C-alpha positions as CSV (number, residue, x, y, z in Angstrom):
1,M,-6.1,47.5,198.2
2,N,-9.0,47.9,195.9
3,F,-12.5,48.7,197.1
4,A,-13.9,45.2,196.7
5,E,-11.2,43.9,199.1
6,R,-11.7,46.8,201.5
7,I,-15.5,46.2,201.9
8,K,-14.9,42.5,202.4
9,N,-12.3,43.2,205.0
10,F,-14.6,45.7,206.7
11,F,-17.4,43.2,207.3
12,S,-15.2,40.2,208.1
13,G,-13.0,42.3,210.4
14,S,-15.9,43.8,212.4
15,Q,-16.6,41.9,215.7
16,A,-19.9,43.4,216.5
17,I,-22.6,45.9,215.2
18,S,-22.3,49.2,217.0
19,E,-22.8,52.9,216.3
20,E,-19.2,53.1,215.2
21,F,-19.9,50.2,212.7
22,F,-22.5,52.3,210.8
23,E,-20.4,55.4,210.9
24,E,-17.4,53.5,209.4
25,L,-19.7,51.9,206.8
26,S,-21.0,55.4,205.8
27,D,-17.4,56.6,205.3
28,L,-16.6,53.5,203.3
29,L,-19.6,54.0,201.0
30,V,-18.4,57.5,200.3
31,E,-15.0,56.1,199.2
32,G,-17.0,53.7,197.0
33,D,-18.4,56.6,195.0
34,F,-21.7,57.0,196.9
35,G,-22.6,60.6,197.6
36,A,-22.2,61.7,201.2
37,A,-26.0,62.1,201.7
38,E,-26.7,58.8,200.0
39,A,-24.0,56.9,202.0
40,Y,-25.5,58.3,205.3
41,K,-29.0,57.4,204.2
42,T,-28.0,53.8,203.2
43,A,-26.1,53.3,206.5
44,E,-29.1,54.6,208.5
45,L,-31.5,52.4,206.6
46,L,-29.3,49.4,207.3
47,R,-29.1,50.4,211.0
48,D,-32.9,50.6,211.2
49,C,-33.3,47.2,209.5
50,C,-30.7,45.6,211.9
51,R,-32.7,46.9,214.9
52,K,-36.1,45.8,213.6
53,E,-34.9,42.4,212.4
54,K,-32.5,41.8,215.3
55,I,-29.5,41.4,213.1
56,A,-26.5,41.1,215.3
57,T,-23.5,40.0,213.2
58,P,-21.6,41.8,210.5
59,E,-22.2,38.9,208.1
60,E,-25.9,39.2,208.5
61,A,-25.6,42.9,208.0
62,R,-23.6,42.4,204.9
63,L,-26.3,40.2,203.4
64,K,-29.0,42.8,204.4
65,L,-27.0,45.6,202.8
66,A,-26.7,43.6,199.5
67,G,-30.5,43.2,199.6
68,L,-31.2,46.9,200.2
69,L,-28.9,47.9,197.4
70,E,-30.5,45.4,195.0
71,E,-33.9,46.8,195.9
72,E,-32.7,50.3,195.1
73,L,-31.4,49.2,191.7
74,R,-34.7,47.4,190.9
75,N,-36.7,50.5,191.7
76,S,-35.1,52.4,188.8
77,K,-37.2,52.3,185.6
78,C,-35.7,49.4,183.7
79,E,-38.9,47.9,182.3
80,G,-38.8,47.4,178.6
81,L,-35.0,47.6,178.5
82,L,-33.9,44.2,179.6
83,P,-34.6,40.8,178.0
84,V,-37.4,38.6,179.4
85,A,-37.3,34.8,178.8
86,G,-34.7,35.3,176.1
87,Q,-36.7,37.9,174.1
88,H,-35.8,41.5,174.0
89,P,-38.8,43.8,174.4
90,I,-37.6,46.5,172.0
91,F,-38.3,44.1,169.2
92,A,-41.9,43.4,170.2
93,G,-43.9,43.0,167.0
94,N,-40.7,42.9,164.9
95,Q,-40.8,46.7,164.4
96,L,-37.8,48.7,163.5
97,A,-35.7,49.8,166.5
98,V,-33.5,52.9,166.8
99,I,-30.9,53.1,169.5
100,L,-29.1,56.4,170.1
101,L,-25.9,56.5,172.1
102,L,-25.2,59.6,174.1
103,G,-22.2,60.6,176.2
104,V,-19.1,62.8,176.4
105,N,-16.1,62.1,174.3
106,G,-13.8,59.3,175.5
107,V,-16.3,57.2,177.4
108,G,-16.5,54.5,174.7
109,K,-19.6,55.3,172.7
110,T,-18.2,54.1,169.3
111,T,-17.0,50.8,170.7
112,S,-20.3,50.3,172.6
113,A,-22.1,50.8,169.3
114,A,-20.1,48.0,167.7
115,K,-20.6,45.8,170.8
116,L,-24.4,46.3,170.7
117,A,-24.4,45.5,166.9
118,A,-22.6,42.3,167.5
119,R,-24.8,41.4,170.5
120,F,-28.1,42.0,168.8
121,R,-27.0,40.3,165.6
122,D,-25.7,37.2,167.4
123,K,-28.1,36.8,170.3
124,Y,-31.3,38.2,168.9
125,K,-30.8,37.5,165.1
126,R,-31.3,41.2,164.2
127,K,-29.8,42.9,161.2
128,P,-28.1,46.0,162.6
129,I,-27.0,49.2,160.7
130,L,-24.5,51.5,162.3
131,A,-25.1,55.2,161.8
132,A,-22.0,57.5,162.2
133,A,-24.0,60.4,163.6
134,D,-20.9,61.8,165.5
135,T,-19.9,64.0,162.5
136,F,-18.1,66.3,164.8
137,R,-15.1,64.0,165.1
138,A,-13.6,62.5,161.9
139,A,-12.0,59.8,164.0
140,A,-15.4,58.6,165.2
141,I,-16.6,58.1,161.6
142,D,-13.4,56.2,160.7
143,Q,-13.6,54.1,163.9
144,L,-17.2,53.1,163.2
145,K,-16.3,52.2,159.6
146,I,-13.5,49.9,160.8
147,H,-15.9,48.2,163.3
148,G,-18.4,47.8,160.5
149,E,-15.8,46.1,158.3
150,R,-14.7,43.7,161.1
151,L,-18.3,42.8,162.0
152,D,-19.6,42.7,158.4
153,V,-22.2,45.3,159.5
154,R,-23.4,48.1,157.2
155,V,-22.3,51.6,158.2
156,I,-24.1,54.8,157.1
157,A,-21.8,57.7,157.2
158,H,-21.5,61.2,155.7
159,Q,-18.6,63.6,155.5
160,H,-16.9,65.1,158.6
161,G,-19.0,68.1,159.7
162,G,-22.2,66.9,158.1
163,D,-25.7,66.9,159.6
164,P,-26.1,64.1,162.2
165,A,-29.8,64.0,161.7
166,A,-29.3,63.4,157.9
167,V,-27.1,60.4,158.8
168,V,-29.9,59.0,160.9
169,Y,-32.4,59.7,158.2
170,D,-30.4,57.8,155.6
171,A,-29.9,54.9,158.0
172,I,-33.7,54.7,158.5
173,E,-34.2,54.7,154.7
174,A,-31.6,52.0,154.4
175,A,-33.4,49.9,157.0
176,Q,-36.8,50.4,155.5
177,A,-35.5,49.4,152.1
178,G,-34.7,46.0,153.6
179,G,-31.2,46.6,154.8
180,G,-31.8,46.1,158.5
181,D,-34.2,46.2,161.4
182,L,-32.0,47.9,164.0
183,I,-30.2,51.2,163.8
184,I,-27.5,52.0,166.3
185,A,-26.4,55.6,166.1
186,D,-23.2,57.1,167.5
187,T,-23.5,60.8,168.5
188,A,-21.2,63.6,169.4
189,G,-20.4,64.4,173.0
190,R,-20.0,68.2,173.0
191,M,-21.0,68.9,176.6
192,H,-19.3,72.3,176.5
193,T,-21.9,73.5,174.1
194,K,-25.1,72.0,175.7
195,S,-27.5,74.1,173.7
196,A,-26.0,72.9,170.4
197,L,-26.1,69.3,171.6
198,V,-29.8,69.6,172.7
199,E,-30.8,71.1,169.3
200,E,-28.8,68.4,167.5
201,L,-30.6,65.7,169.5
202,R,-34.0,67.3,169.1
203,K,-33.5,67.3,165.3
204,I,-32.6,63.6,165.4
205,D,-35.8,63.1,167.5
206,R,-37.9,64.8,164.8
207,V,-36.3,62.6,162.1
208,V,-37.0,59.4,164.0
209,E,-40.6,60.4,164.9
210,S,-41.4,61.4,161.3
211,K,-39.4,59.0,159.3
212,A,-39.7,55.9,161.6
213,A,-43.1,56.4,163.3
214,G,-43.9,53.4,165.4
215,A,-40.2,52.4,165.8
216,A,-38.9,51.4,169.2
217,Y,-36.7,54.4,170.1
218,I,-34.2,54.2,172.9
219,K,-31.5,56.5,174.2
220,Y,-28.6,55.0,176.1
221,L,-26.2,57.2,178.0
222,V,-22.7,55.8,177.9
223,L,-20.6,56.4,181.1
224,D,-17.1,55.4,182.0
225,A,-17.0,53.4,185.3
226,T,-13.5,54.6,186.1
227,T,-14.6,58.3,186.5
228,G,-16.6,57.7,189.7
229,R,-18.7,60.6,190.8
230,N,-17.9,62.5,187.6
231,A,-20.1,60.0,185.8
232,L,-23.0,61.1,187.9
233,A,-22.4,64.7,187.1
234,Q,-22.4,63.8,183.4
235,A,-25.6,61.9,183.8
236,E,-27.3,64.9,185.6
237,T,-26.3,67.2,182.7
238,F,-27.6,64.8,180.1
239,C,-30.9,64.3,182.0
240,E,-31.4,68.0,182.1
241,A,-30.8,68.3,178.4
242,V,-32.6,65.1,177.1
243,S,-34.2,62.1,178.6
244,P,-32.0,59.0,178.5
245,N,-33.8,55.7,179.0
246,G,-30.8,53.9,180.6
247,V,-27.0,53.6,181.0
248,I,-24.3,51.6,179.4
249,L,-21.4,51.5,181.9
250,T,-18.0,51.0,180.2
251,K,-14.6,50.0,181.5
252,Y,-16.0,48.2,184.4
253,D,-14.4,45.4,186.5
254,S,-15.3,43.9,189.8
255,T,-12.6,45.8,191.7
256,A,-14.1,49.2,190.7
257,R,-15.7,51.3,193.4
258,G,-19.0,51.2,191.6
259,G,-21.2,53.2,194.0
260,V,-22.2,55.6,191.3
261,V,-24.6,53.0,189.9
262,F,-26.7,53.3,193.1
263,S,-26.6,57.1,192.8
264,L,-27.9,56.9,189.3
265,A,-30.7,54.7,190.5
266,S,-31.6,56.7,193.6
267,T,-31.0,60.2,192.4
268,L,-32.0,60.1,188.7
269,R,-34.0,56.8,188.6
270,L,-31.7,56.0,185.7
271,P,-31.0,52.2,185.4
272,V,-27.8,50.7,184.1
273,V,-28.7,48.3,181.3
274,Y,-25.3,47.0,180.1
275,L,-21.9,46.5,181.6
276,C,-18.9,46.6,179.3
277,T,-16.0,44.7,180.8
278,G,-13.3,44.7,178.1
279,E,-12.3,45.7,174.6
280,K,-13.6,42.7,172.7
281,Y,-17.0,42.7,171.0
282,G,-18.3,40.1,173.3
283,D,-17.3,42.0,176.4
284,I,-20.8,43.4,177.1
285,E,-23.4,41.8,179.4
286,D,-26.9,42.6,180.6
287,F,-26.9,44.4,183.9
288,D,-27.9,42.1,186.8
289,P,-29.0,44.0,189.9
290,H,-28.6,40.9,192.2
291,S,-25.1,40.1,191.1
292,Y,-24.0,43.8,191.1
293,A,-25.3,44.5,194.6
294,G,-23.9,41.3,195.9
295,E,-20.5,42.0,194.4
296,F,-20.4,45.5,195.7
297,A,-21.3,44.4,199.3
298,G,-18.7,41.6,199.1
299,V,-21.2,38.8,199.2
300,V,-20.0,37.1,196.0
């Protein structure tokens, strides 16, 4: 039985709200990839709300839990990252935008870069350029070139082992020459050499700040939804090293445990911005806190 079914069964199978009800809920949240402290805190918060608001049935408690979880997600810093009234804020004033994708190897950064390129081109009428700034893996460069050919999107790439910052520099030059208005850069995921990674990203930062002053500059951390609490550990390491603006959660489906998203919001104030739900270019969607919290609590 997957987690979504388990939490639905928990609320529908409980006859009354009791101390045991909240203890069992706390245990279930831990199984859903909440941290133990966060699970206990959430169960306690729900218990307090039920007392104050005289909530007496599991179904009412389920709805209240969904509302509390949604509020937690909305408290993370997502302003300026999600579209408003069909317009994406990173293109305010039609300035150049630079998106840097961060994350360990294997989480889906290269595919996410292609999905973002297709999405911004088709939905927001932008002209993206893909920058193969993961020069550490030759396969990453080749993959991005294949995506570029399939999407008919320009790819800026250097040789394997080249300078990632130089790739971003050339991508900015290409955009400024009229080749595009959005740069999406794939980067290496060498977490075992954090100092080298930090220096690499700082160099890219300097290039963007000097070569594309005034550009919208966003760093998305790409995390694999199937790795559970390990995704939070990765996020903590990247937040120590750099300052991601938001998260792209890959390999997600509605049966996933999914509690790590709430940990990202409560522990790191790091919002999820996109969910990737499949392998196709169109399998990426804006993150919706209301739908996600409701789905997690078994409301929808």
